[in-house]
N, C-alpha and C positions, 0 to 999 in steps of 0.2 A: 296743585301742581303734583302732589305725591300721587294722588290718584291717577293722574296722567302718565308719569313716568314709572310709577311702581310696578305695574303688570308688563310694561315694555323692558325694564331692567330685569325682572324675574325671567321673562322669556328670553332674553339675550343671554342670561347665566345658564339656562337650561340648554339652549342651542350651543354655547359654547362648551358646556360639559359633555353634551352628545359628540360634538365634533372631536373633542379630545379623546374620548373614549374609542370613537372611530379610528382615530389616527394611530392610537396605541394598538388596537387590534391589528391594524394594517402592518404596523411595524413589527409586531411579534409574529405575524403570520410569514412576512417576508424573511425575517431572520431564521424562523423555523425552515422555511423551504431551502435557504441557502445551507443550513446546517446539514439538512438530508442530502442535499446534492454533493456537498463536501464529503460526507460518510460514505455515500455510494461510490464516489470517485477513488477515495482511499482503499475502499473494499475492491475495486476492480484493479488498482494498482497492486495491491497485495497479492491478489490471484496471478496476475501477471508475472510478477516476481517469483512466486512459488512455481509456476510453469516453468519459468526460466531456469530456476535452480534444479528442478527436476530433470529438465533436458540436459542440463550440464552434468549432473550426476549419472544419467544415464550414458552420456558420451564419455565420462571419465571411467564408468565400468567397463563399457566396451573396449576402450583403449587399455584397461588394466588387463582384461582377458586376452586381447591381443599381445600385449607385452609378455604376459605369462606363457602363451603358446610359443612366442619367438624365443623366450628364455629357455624353454624345454627343447626347442628344435636343435638341429645340428650347427646352427650358425653362432653358437656361443663364442667361438674364437674371435669373431669380429668385434673390435672395439667400438666402432660406430653403433651397432646393435645394443651393446652394453649401455652406451650413453643415452640412446634413445629409451631404452627401458627405464633407466634411472629417471630420465626426465618425466616419462609417462606417469610412473609411480609418484614422483614429486607432485606432478599436477593434480592427479587424483586426490592426493592428501589436501592439497589446496582447496579444491573444489568441496570436499567433505567438510572441511573447516569452515568454509564460508557458508556452506548449507547449515551447518550447527549455529552459527551465528546469525543467520537469517531466521532460523527457527527460535532462537532465543529472543530476537527482536519481535517476532510475529507473536509471541506469547505475551511479551510486556505490554 
């Protein structure tokens, strides 16, 4: 009886071990592929955020230059222009602060 079942059991153990190794390899590869996919998606998101912040910074700079030119012109007596200038300067400072914060998070 041992001669009949011995080789069969050994063969069964070898096949089970091979299948376990194959399943482990398949699981590791699928997890690695998912990790690479997530890293690529996060890199793409980081690039989009950097581009958005850069565009906001350029818009804030352009508005600040416009505000500076309006501030130097003859329309200084207009209270509305003064309020617009103050608002544009505050907006530029907010964008710069957000940019610094985004830069700090990007480095972390």
